[in-house]
A tleap script that builds the chain and sets N, CA, C and O, in Angstrom:
source leaprc.protein.ff14SB
mol = sequence {
  NMET GLY ASP THR PHE PRO SER GLU ARG GLU
  LEU CYS THR HIE PHE GLY VAL SER ARG THR
  ALA VAL ARG SER ALA ILE ALA GLN MET GLU
  GLY ARG GLY LEU ILE GLU MET GLY PRO ASN
  ARG ARG ARG LYS VAL ARG ALA LEU PRO ALA
  GLU LYS ARG ALA CSER
}
set mol.1.N position { 159.155 139.679 -27.683 }
set mol.1.CA position { 158.065 140.588 -27.807 }
set mol.1.C position { 158.496 141.974 -27.357 }
set mol.1.O position { 159.496 142.135 -26.657 }
set mol.2.N position { 157.738 142.952 -27.763 }
set mol.2.CA position { 158.108 144.315 -27.472 }
set mol.2.C position { 158.929 144.952 -28.579 }
set mol.2.O position { 159.256 146.137 -28.512 }
set mol.3.N position { 159.268 144.157 -29.614 }
set mol.3.CA position { 160.015 144.709 -30.740 }
set mol.3.C position { 159.146 145.708 -31.500 }
set mol.3.O position { 157.918 145.618 -31.480 }
set mol.4.N position { 159.787 146.647 -32.159 }
set mol.4.CA position { 159.081 147.627 -32.961 }
set mol.4.C position { 158.556 146.957 -34.227 }
set mol.4.O position { 159.281 146.221 -34.897 }
set mol.5.N position { 157.299 147.216 -34.544 }
set mol.5.CA position { 156.660 146.674 -35.739 }
set mol.5.C position { 156.961 147.623 -36.899 }
set mol.5.O position { 156.985 148.838 -36.701 }
set mol.6.N position { 157.192 147.097 -38.104 }
set mol.6.CA position { 157.509 147.974 -39.244 }
set mol.6.C position { 156.397 148.994 -39.511 }
set mol.6.O position { 155.230 148.754 -39.202 }
set mol.7.N position { 156.776 150.116 -40.081 }
set mol.7.CA position { 155.805 151.156 -40.424 }
set mol.7.C position { 154.960 150.718 -41.625 }
set mol.7.O position { 155.311 149.783 -42.344 }
set mol.8.N position { 153.848 151.415 -41.821 }
set mol.8.CA position { 152.998 151.132 -42.977 }
set mol.8.C position { 153.798 151.279 -44.268 }
set mol.8.O position { 153.687 150.447 -45.169 }
set mol.9.N position { 154.586 152.314 -44.356 }
set mol.9.CA position { 155.388 152.546 -45.562 }
set mol.9.C position { 156.368 151.401 -45.810 }
set mol.9.O position { 156.509 150.932 -46.940 }
set mol.10.N position { 157.043 150.954 -44.752 }
set mol.10.CA position { 157.994 149.844 -44.895 }
set mol.10.C position { 157.283 148.578 -45.370 }
set mol.10.O position { 157.801 147.851 -46.219 }
set mol.11.N position { 156.100 148.319 -44.822 }
set mol.11.CA position { 155.356 147.123 -45.206 }
set mol.11.C position { 154.870 147.208 -46.660 }
set mol.11.O position { 154.927 146.221 -47.392 }
set mol.12.N position { 154.397 148.377 -47.069 }
set mol.12.CA position { 153.959 148.576 -48.463 }
set mol.12.C position { 155.108 148.301 -49.432 }
set mol.12.O position { 154.938 147.605 -50.433 }
set mol.13.N position { 156.264 148.852 -49.123 }
set mol.13.CA position { 157.432 148.679 -49.987 }
set mol.13.C position { 157.890 147.227 -50.010 }
set mol.13.O position { 158.153 146.672 -51.077 }
set mol.14.N position { 157.986 146.618 -48.847 }
set mol.14.CA position { 158.493 145.244 -48.748 }
set mol.14.C position { 157.588 144.245 -49.476 }
set mol.14.O position { 158.070 143.362 -50.185 }
set mol.15.N position { 156.272 144.393 -49.294 }
set mol.15.CA position { 155.340 143.421 -49.863 }
set mol.15.C position { 154.721 143.866 -51.189 }
set mol.15.O position { 154.020 143.086 -51.833 }
set mol.16.N position { 154.971 145.100 -51.599 }
set mol.16.CA position { 154.439 145.590 -52.862 }
set mol.16.C position { 152.917 145.657 -52.889 }
set mol.16.O position { 152.286 145.336 -53.896 }
set mol.17.N position { 152.338 146.077 -51.766 }
set mol.17.CA position { 150.880 146.174 -51.665 }
set mol.17.C position { 150.487 147.607 -51.305 }
set mol.17.O position { 151.328 148.427 -50.936 }
set mol.18.N position { 149.188 147.885 -51.423 }
set mol.18.CA position { 148.680 149.221 -51.137 }
set mol.18.C position { 148.645 149.500 -49.633 }
set mol.18.O position { 148.666 148.586 -48.808 }
set mol.19.N position { 148.592 150.768 -49.313 }
set mol.19.CA position { 148.468 151.169 -47.910 }
set mol.19.C position { 147.147 150.663 -47.333 }
set mol.19.O position { 147.079 150.321 -46.153 }
set mol.20.N position { 146.107 150.613 -48.152 }
set mol.20.CA position { 144.811 150.095 -47.697 }
set mol.20.C position { 144.938 148.649 -47.258 }
set mol.20.O position { 144.391 148.268 -46.223 }
set mol.21.N position { 145.652 147.837 -48.028 }
set mol.21.CA position { 145.855 146.423 -47.674 }
set mol.21.C position { 146.642 146.294 -46.376 }
set mol.21.O position { 146.322 145.469 -45.520 }
set mol.22.N position { 147.674 147.120 -46.242 }
set mol.22.CA position { 148.500 147.085 -45.033 }
set mol.22.C position { 147.669 147.498 -43.818 }
set mol.22.O position { 147.746 146.861 -42.767 }
set mol.23.N position { 146.887 148.546 -43.957 }
set mol.23.CA position { 146.065 149.005 -42.827 }
set mol.23.C position { 145.041 147.952 -42.429 }
set mol.23.O position { 144.754 147.791 -41.243 }
set mol.24.N position { 144.492 147.243 -43.386 }
set mol.24.CA position { 143.531 146.176 -43.084 }
set mol.24.C position { 144.213 145.057 -42.285 }
set mol.24.O position { 143.668 144.572 -41.293 }
set mol.25.N position { 145.395 144.659 -42.724 }
set mol.25.CA position { 146.134 143.604 -42.020 }
set mol.25.C position { 146.516 144.052 -40.612 }
set mol.25.O position { 146.406 143.278 -39.662 }
set mol.26.N position { 146.960 145.287 -40.477 }
set mol.26.CA position { 147.323 145.820 -39.162 }
set mol.26.C position { 146.109 145.831 -38.243 }
set mol.26.O position { 146.214 145.451 -37.076 }
set mol.27.N position { 144.967 146.259 -38.751 }
set mol.27.CA position { 143.746 146.289 -37.939 }
set mol.27.C position { 143.393 144.890 -37.434 }
set mol.27.O position { 142.973 144.726 -36.289 }
set mol.28.N position { 143.563 143.892 -38.287 }
set mol.28.CA position { 143.291 142.513 -37.861 }
set mol.28.C position { 144.268 142.071 -36.776 }
set mol.28.O position { 143.864 141.438 -35.801 }
set mol.29.N position { 145.540 142.397 -36.934 }
set mol.29.CA position { 146.536 142.015 -35.930 }
set mol.29.C position { 146.294 142.742 -34.606 }
set mol.29.O position { 146.455 142.157 -33.535 }
set mol.30.N position { 145.907 144.023 -34.680 }
set mol.30.CA position { 145.587 144.751 -33.448 }
set mol.30.C position { 144.357 144.144 -32.782 }
set mol.30.O position { 144.311 144.020 -31.558 }
set mol.31.N position { 143.374 143.771 -33.569 }
set mol.31.CA position { 142.160 143.163 -33.033 }
set mol.31.C position { 142.422 141.839 -32.330 }
set mol.31.O position { 141.708 141.477 -31.395 }
set mol.32.N position { 143.429 141.128 -32.771 }
set mol.32.CA position { 143.794 139.843 -32.162 }
set mol.32.C position { 144.801 140.005 -31.022 }
set mol.32.O position { 145.216 139.025 -30.403 }
set mol.33.N position { 145.187 141.254 -30.756 }
set mol.33.CA position { 146.113 141.510 -29.655 }
set mol.33.C position { 147.554 141.171 -29.967 }
set mol.33.O position { 148.355 140.989 -29.050 }
set mol.34.N position { 147.906 141.082 -31.251 }
set mol.34.CA position { 149.272 140.727 -31.621 }
set mol.34.C position { 150.204 141.928 -31.648 }
set mol.34.O position { 151.401 141.801 -31.390 }
set mol.35.N position { 149.648 143.100 -31.962 }
set mol.35.CA position { 150.437 144.329 -31.954 }
set mol.35.C position { 149.636 145.430 -31.284 }
set mol.35.O position { 148.412 145.350 -31.187 }
set mol.36.N position { 150.341 146.470 -30.817 }
set mol.36.CA position { 149.680 147.602 -30.183 }
set mol.36.C position { 150.462 148.872 -30.474 }
set mol.36.O position { 151.645 148.824 -30.811 }
set mol.37.N position { 149.791 150.004 -30.341 }
set mol.37.CA position { 150.462 151.279 -30.545 }
set mol.37.C position { 151.344 151.551 -29.340 }
set mol.37.O position { 150.885 151.512 -28.198 }
set mol.38.N position { 152.594 151.824 -29.601 }
set mol.38.CA position { 153.540 152.094 -28.529 }
set mol.38.C position { 153.860 153.576 -28.453 }
set mol.38.O position { 153.153 154.396 -29.040 }
set mol.39.N position { 154.917 153.927 -27.739 }
set mol.39.CA position { 155.316 155.330 -27.627 }
set mol.39.C position { 155.714 155.891 -28.998 }
set mol.39.O position { 156.149 155.157 -29.885 }
set mol.40.N position { 155.557 157.175 -29.141 }
set mol.40.CA position { 155.934 157.866 -30.384 }
set mol.40.C position { 155.179 157.346 -31.599 }
set mol.40.O position { 155.686 157.415 -32.719 }
set mol.41.N position { 153.967 156.823 -31.388 }
set mol.41.CA position { 153.106 156.346 -32.471 }
set mol.41.C position { 153.739 155.226 -33.287 }
set mol.41.O position { 153.429 155.069 -34.468 }
set mol.42.N position { 154.609 154.459 -32.678 }
set mol.42.CA position { 155.184 153.271 -33.320 }
set mol.42.C position { 154.515 152.049 -32.719 }
set mol.42.O position { 154.347 151.963 -31.503 }
set mol.43.N position { 154.137 151.117 -33.558 }
set mol.43.CA position { 153.509 149.891 -33.064 }
set mol.43.C position { 154.557 148.944 -32.516 }
set mol.43.O position { 155.700 148.922 -32.971 }
set mol.44.N position { 154.141 148.153 -31.521 }
set mol.44.CA position { 155.019 147.157 -30.912 }
set mol.44.C position { 154.362 145.789 -31.010 }
set mol.44.O position { 153.137 145.671 -31.026 }
set mol.45.N position { 155.199 144.758 -31.076 }
set mol.45.CA position { 154.712 143.386 -31.083 }
set mol.45.C position { 154.348 143.012 -29.653 }
set mol.45.O position { 155.169 143.152 -28.746 }
set mol.46.N position { 153.109 142.532 -29.445 }
set mol.46.CA position { 152.652 142.104 -28.118 }
set mol.46.C position { 152.744 140.599 -27.962 }
set mol.46.O position { 153.088 140.099 -26.891 }
set mol.47.N position { 152.437 139.874 -29.032 }
set mol.47.CA position { 152.399 138.418 -28.957 }
set mol.47.C position { 152.635 137.855 -30.350 }
set mol.47.O position { 152.453 138.543 -31.354 }
set mol.48.N position { 153.034 136.621 -30.392 }
set mol.48.CA position { 153.191 135.924 -31.655 }
set mol.48.C position { 151.999 135.006 -31.838 }
set mol.48.O position { 151.491 134.451 -30.864 }
set mol.49.N position { 151.540 134.835 -33.086 }
set mol.49.CA position { 150.374 133.961 -33.302 }
set mol.49.C position { 150.739 132.515 -32.973 }
set mol.49.O position { 151.874 132.083 -33.170 }
set mol.50.N position { 149.760 131.788 -32.475 }
set mol.50.CA position { 149.958 130.369 -32.190 }
set mol.50.C position { 150.107 129.626 -33.507 }
set mol.50.O position { 149.418 129.931 -34.480 }
set mol.51.N position { 151.002 128.656 -33.536 }
set mol.51.CA position { 151.197 127.861 -34.745 }
set mol.51.C position { 150.042 126.896 -34.919 }
set mol.51.O position { 149.538 126.313 -33.960 }
set mol.52.N position { 149.637 126.746 -36.174 }
set mol.52.CA position { 148.617 125.741 -36.473 }
set mol.52.C position { 149.368 124.450 -36.790 }
set mol.52.O position { 150.312 124.442 -37.581 }
set mol.53.N position { 148.941 123.383 -36.171 }
set mol.53.CA position { 149.610 122.108 -36.366 }
set mol.53.C position { 148.816 121.229 -37.317 }
set mol.53.O position { 147.587 121.176 -37.265 }
set mol.54.N position { 149.548 120.540 -38.187 }
set mol.54.CA position { 148.891 119.621 -39.116 }
set mol.54.C position { 148.376 118.399 -38.364 }
set mol.54.O position { 149.052 117.875 -37.479 }
set mol.55.N position { 147.190 117.957 -38.720 }
set mol.55.CA position { 146.612 116.791 -38.037 }
set mol.55.C position { 147.001 115.522 -38.714 }
set mol.55.O position { 146.604 114.442 -38.277 }
savepdb mol mol.pdb
quit
Protein backbone atom coordinates (compact mmCIF):
# COMPACT_ATOMS: atom_id res chain seq x y z
CA UNK A 1 0.00 0.00 0.00
CA UNK A 2 1.04 3.56 -0.50
CA UNK A 3 1.78 2.95 -4.18
CA UNK A 4 0.89 5.71 -6.62
CA UNK A 5 -2.47 5.16 -8.32
CA UNK A 6 -2.55 5.70 -12.11
CA UNK A 7 -3.74 9.06 -13.41
CA UNK A 8 -7.16 9.54 -14.99
CA UNK A 9 -5.50 9.84 -18.39
CA UNK A 10 -3.55 6.60 -17.93
CA UNK A 11 -6.71 4.76 -16.88
CA UNK A 12 -8.72 6.13 -19.84
CA UNK A 13 -6.04 5.01 -22.28
CA UNK A 14 -5.48 1.60 -20.68
CA UNK A 15 -9.16 0.66 -20.43
CA UNK A 16 -10.46 2.60 -23.45
CA UNK A 17 -13.17 4.36 -21.44
CA UNK A 18 -14.27 7.96 -20.97
CA UNK A 19 -12.93 10.28 -18.32
CA UNK A 20 -16.45 10.36 -16.84
CA UNK A 21 -16.36 6.58 -16.33
CA UNK A 22 -12.91 6.77 -14.76
CA UNK A 23 -13.94 9.59 -12.42
CA UNK A 24 -17.01 7.62 -11.33
CA UNK A 25 -14.90 4.55 -10.52
CA UNK A 26 -12.33 6.67 -8.67
CA UNK A 27 -15.08 8.32 -6.61
CA UNK A 28 -16.37 4.89 -5.59
CA UNK A 29 -12.88 3.71 -4.61
CA UNK A 30 -12.27 6.90 -2.61
CA UNK A 31 -15.63 6.46 -0.90
CA UNK A 32 -14.65 2.94 0.16
CA UNK A 33 -11.30 4.16 1.48
CA UNK A 34 -9.26 2.24 -1.09
CA UNK A 35 -7.45 5.26 -2.50
CA UNK A 36 -6.76 8.81 -1.34
CA UNK A 37 -5.29 12.01 -2.69
CA UNK A 38 -1.62 12.14 -1.86
CA UNK A 39 1.07 14.79 -2.22
CA UNK A 40 1.32 16.66 -5.51
CA UNK A 41 -2.31 15.79 -6.33
CA UNK A 42 -1.44 12.15 -7.05
CA UNK A 43 -3.69 9.48 -5.61
CA UNK A 44 -2.24 6.72 -3.44
CA UNK A 45 -3.48 3.22 -2.71
CA UNK A 46 -4.68 2.99 0.93
CA UNK A 47 -6.07 -0.53 1.01
CA UNK A 48 -6.84 -3.47 -1.20
CA UNK A 49 -10.43 -4.71 -1.52
CA UNK A 50 -11.29 -7.85 0.41
CA UNK A 51 -11.62 -10.92 -1.79
CA UNK A 52 -15.05 -12.38 -2.21
CA UNK A 53 -14.98 -16.10 -1.61
CA UNK A 54 -17.14 -18.60 -3.44
CA UNK A 55 -19.54 -20.47 -1.18
